[in-house]
BAPATI-867903 format. One line per field, with one value per atom (N, C-alpha, C): atom name; x, y, z; chain. Coordinates in steps of 0.2 Angstrom, whole numbers. Atoms other than C-alpha are relative to their C-alpha. Last residue first. Layout:
N
site = c(CA_...)
xx = c(X_...)
yy = c(Y_...)
zz = c(Z_...)
unit = c(A_...)
This chain:
73
site = c(N_CA_C_N_CA_C_N_CA_C_N_CA_C_N_CA_C_N_CA_C_N_CA_C_N_CA_C_N_CA_C_N_CA_C_N_CA_C_N_CA_C_N_CA_C_N_CA_C_N_CA_C_N_CA_C_N_CA_C_N_CA_C_N_CA_C_N_CA_C_N_CA_C_N_CA_C_N_CA_C_N_CA_C_N_CA_C_N_CA_C_N_CA_C_N_CA_C_N_CA_C_N_CA_C_N_CA_C_N_CA_C_N_CA_C_N_CA_C_N_CA_C_N_CA_C_N_CA_C_N_CA_C_N_CA_C_N_CA_C_N_CA_C_N_CA_C_N_CA_C_N_CA_C_N_CA_C_N_CA_C_N_CA_C_N_CA_C_N_CA_C_N_CA_C_N_CA_C_N_CA_C_N_CA_C_N_CA_C_N_CA_C_N_CA_C_N_CA_C_N_CA_C_N_CA_C_N_CA_C_N_CA_C_N_CA_C_N_CA_C_N_CA_C_N_CA_C_N_CA_C_N_CA_C_N_CA_C_N_CA_C_N_CA_C_N_CA_C_N_CA_C_N_CA_C)
xx = c(-2_289_5_7_280_2_0_296_-6_5_293_-1_0_308_-5_6_312_0_1_326_-7_-6_326_-3_2_313_6_-2_319_-2_-2_310_2_-7_309_3_-3_292_7_2_285_3_-4_294_-1_-7_287_4_-1_270_7_0_271_1_-6_276_1_-5_262_6_2_250_5_-2_258_-1_-7_256_2_-4_237_7_-2_229_4_5_219_1_3_230_-6_4_234_-3_6_238_-4_5_249_-6_3_258_-5_5_261_-3_6_268_-5_5_279_-6_3_286_-4_6_289_-3_6_298_-5_0_310_-6_5_311_0_2_325_-5_6_328_-2_-3_346_-6_-4_340_3_-6_327_4_-7_310_6_-2_294_7_0_291_3_-6_294_2_-6_281_7_0_268_6_-3_273_0_-7_270_3_-3_253_8_0_247_4_-6_252_1_2_240_6_-4_244_-2_3_230_4_5_236_-4_-2_252_-5_-2_245_1_5_236_1_4_250_-7_6_262_-5_6_278_-6_7_293_-5_4_310_-7_6_322_-4_0_339_-6_0_337_1_7_330_1_1_346_-6_1_344_-1)
yy = c(6_-18_-1_3_-2_-7_2_8_-4_-4_18_-2_-7_14_3_-3_-4_8_-5_-11_3_-4_-27_5_-5_-38_5_-7_-54_5_-4_-71_8_0_-83_4_4_-88_0_7_-81_-5_1_-64_-8_1_-64_-2_6_-67_-2_6_-54_-6_0_-42_-5_3_-47_0_8_-44_-3_3_-27_-7_2_-22_-3_-6_-23_-2_0_-38_6_-4_-39_1_5_-53_4_6_-43_-4_-3_-27_-6_-1_-38_3_6_-46_2_3_-29_-6_-5_-22_-2_2_-38_5_7_-35_-2_-1_-16_-7_-4_-20_1_-8_-32_2_-2_-51_8_-7_-60_2_-1_-78_7_-2_-78_1_6_-88_2_2_-74_-6_-2_-73_-2_-7_-74_2_1_-93_7_4_-90_0_-5_-76_-4_-5_-88_5_4_-102_5_1_-89_-4_-7_-83_-1_-2_-101_6_3_-105_1_7_-91_-4_3_-75_-7_-1_-66_-4_4_-71_0_7_-63_-5_1_-46_-7_-2_-44_-2_6_-54_2_-1_-40_-5_0_-47_1_1_-43_1_-5_-46_-1_2_-57_6_-3_-50_-1_-7_-52_3_-4_-69_7_0_-75_4_-7_-79_0)
zz = c(-3_-521_5_-1_-527_4_-7_-525_2_-4_-541_7_1_-552_5_-3_-547_0_4_-558_2_1_-548_-5_4_-539_-1_-2_-531_-6_6_-534_3_0_-519_-6_5_-523_0_-2_-507_-5_-7_-510_1_2_-528_6_4_-522_-2_-5_-509_-3_-3_-523_6_4_-533_3_0_-518_-5_-6_-515_0_0_-533_6_-2_-531_-1_-7_-540_1_-3_-557_8_-5_-563_3_4_-579_5_3_-568_-4_-5_-556_-4_-3_-570_4_5_-578_2_0_-562_-5_-5_-561_1_1_-578_5_5_-575_-2_-2_-559_-5_0_-567_3_4_-561_0_-1_-553_-5_-4_-550_1_-6_-558_6_-3_-573_7_4_-576_3_-3_-568_-5_3_-579_3_7_-575_-3_1_-556_-8_-1_-557_-1_6_-565_1_6_-552_-6_-1_-538_-5_1_-545_1_7_-547_-1_3_-529_-8_2_-524_-3_5_-515_-1_7_-506_-5_0_-488_-7_1_-492_0_7_-495_-1_4_-478_-7_1_-470_-4_-4_-473_-1_5_-480_4_-3_-469_-6_1_-478_3_4_-470_-1_6_-465_-4_-1_-446_-7_-1_-449_1_-7_-458_2_-2_-476_7)
unit = c(A_A_A_A_A_A_A_A_A_A_A_A_A_A_A_A_A_A_A_A_A_A_A_A_A_A_A_A_A_A_A_A_A_A_A_A_A_A_A_A_A_A_A_A_A_A_A_A_A_A_A_A_A_A_A_A_A_A_A_A_A_A_A_A_A_A_A_A_A_A_A_A_A_A_A_A_A_A_A_A_A_A_A_A_A_A_A_A_A_A_A_A_A_A_A_A_A_A_A_A_A_A_A_A_A_A_A_A_A_A_A_A_A_A_A_A_A_A_A_A_A_A_A_A_A_A_A_A_A_A_A_A_A_A_A_A_A_A_A_A_A_A_A_A_A_A_A_A_A_A_A_A_A_A_A_A_A_A_A_A_A_A_A_A_A_A_A_A_A_A_A_A_A_A_A_A_A_A_A_A_A_A_A_A_A_A_A_A_A_A_A_A_A_A_A_A_A_A_A_A_A_A_A_A_A_A_A_A_A_A_A_A_A_A_A_A_A_A_A)
């Protein structure tokens, strides 16, 4: 991915991401490295983190969010 196309992740959210979160999100992703918005929202709620932290974890894990209804990620 070129630097002009990279997604910016706010450091306030990114610093709260743990390796365990990234691994759990990778495990929930499909074979194409994608996860649905409802699955990621549920993950965030189960982990007790705000949606932005879960989104940052997905970004860091290289997982793309799709079927996003609310624009949380």
